[in-house]
C-alpha positions, 0 to 999 in steps of 0.5 A: 500499500503507497504511503500518505504524504505525512506518513513520509515525513514520519518515515523521513523524520525516523530515519534522519532522528536514527541517526541522531545520539539523542533522541527527540521527543517532539512536543503535542502541540507539536503533533495535536491534529495529526494525531489524537493528543489524548492518545499517548506516544507509542513507546520510544525505544531508548537502544542506550541512547539519551533523550535530546537534552541540548542543541539539536545538531540537525539545526545551525548552531547558535551564538553561546549568546544569542542576539536578534539577529541570529534568531533571524539567520539561524532560527527564523522561516524566511523573513522577506515578508517583513523586512519588506514591510519594515523598508517601505514603513521607513519610506513612509517617514513612521519613527524608528519604533514603528520601523521596528515594529513592523520589522518584529509583527511576524516573527513569531509566525517565522519562528515559534507559532501561527495562531494568534500571533499579535500576541506570541510576537508581543510578548517575545518581544516585550522585555527588549521593546518600548510598550508602544512598540510590543502593543503595536505587535500584539494588535496588529492581529485584530487590525488587519480583520477591521478595514479603516478608511481614513488610513488607506486600508481595506480589508485583506483580499487574500484573506478572502482567498484563504478564509472565503468571503462567509468568514468573521472574525471570532468575537472575542477578536471583536471585543480586541478591535474595539478595544484597540479602536480607543487606545491611545496607540491605535494608529502606531498599530494600524501602520503596521497593517498598513506597511505589511499589505504590499509588502510581499512581493518575490522581486524585492530583496532586502537584506537584514543590515538595513535595520542595524541602526532600528535595531541597535537604538530601540531593542536592548539586546541582553548581554547575556543572549536571549534566552539566557537573561531571565527575562518573562519571555526568555523562555519563548527564546530559548524555546526556537533555539532549542526546540527539541528538547526533552524538557 
């Protein structure tokens, strides 16, 4: 019987993991949906191996004291979209803080998780940026579902293709939007959506180093390295650094 694409992917991953010196066990959220999370995991055949508790040799080795740019280079997925967004924001004359917000607005999608990515992204950067920046990142996800003609922002055609023409944001998102509209930093978050919508051009190439000065001035890089500075989001950066640790 021919294997499904999921079975082929799992077989390839199993073959790869067999070459490791340590056993890799995926977290529940990693497999939920592909398998029922209520079901017990199949027993691991240890065969004298230890479990993964450090760097995964299948991934590029991160520096001992990783910077934001190290995560862009070694852990995040393709990031041209956020860099295009930041360049466009800069061209449109917004403040450097909002340029930084545009650069960071989708890092949860790039390196961590998609669902509620605005909230996760804000938590990732909260200890290291101005409060306005994290607030804007948190709420851009909600604002993208709601047009605002005063800013020239309409509901994305791509959302109709992705979610269907009848999709309606859930009640909690509608309430979050209502609250955001009344907030003093509404415009800051709306600026992310304005510079987000038109930043998917495959013909445009932006280099990360273009934002070295902006990041240097507005991102508080910890001397211990992201993930090792005991901040409220250090554990999230450590998870991206070592995503296959057993505990």
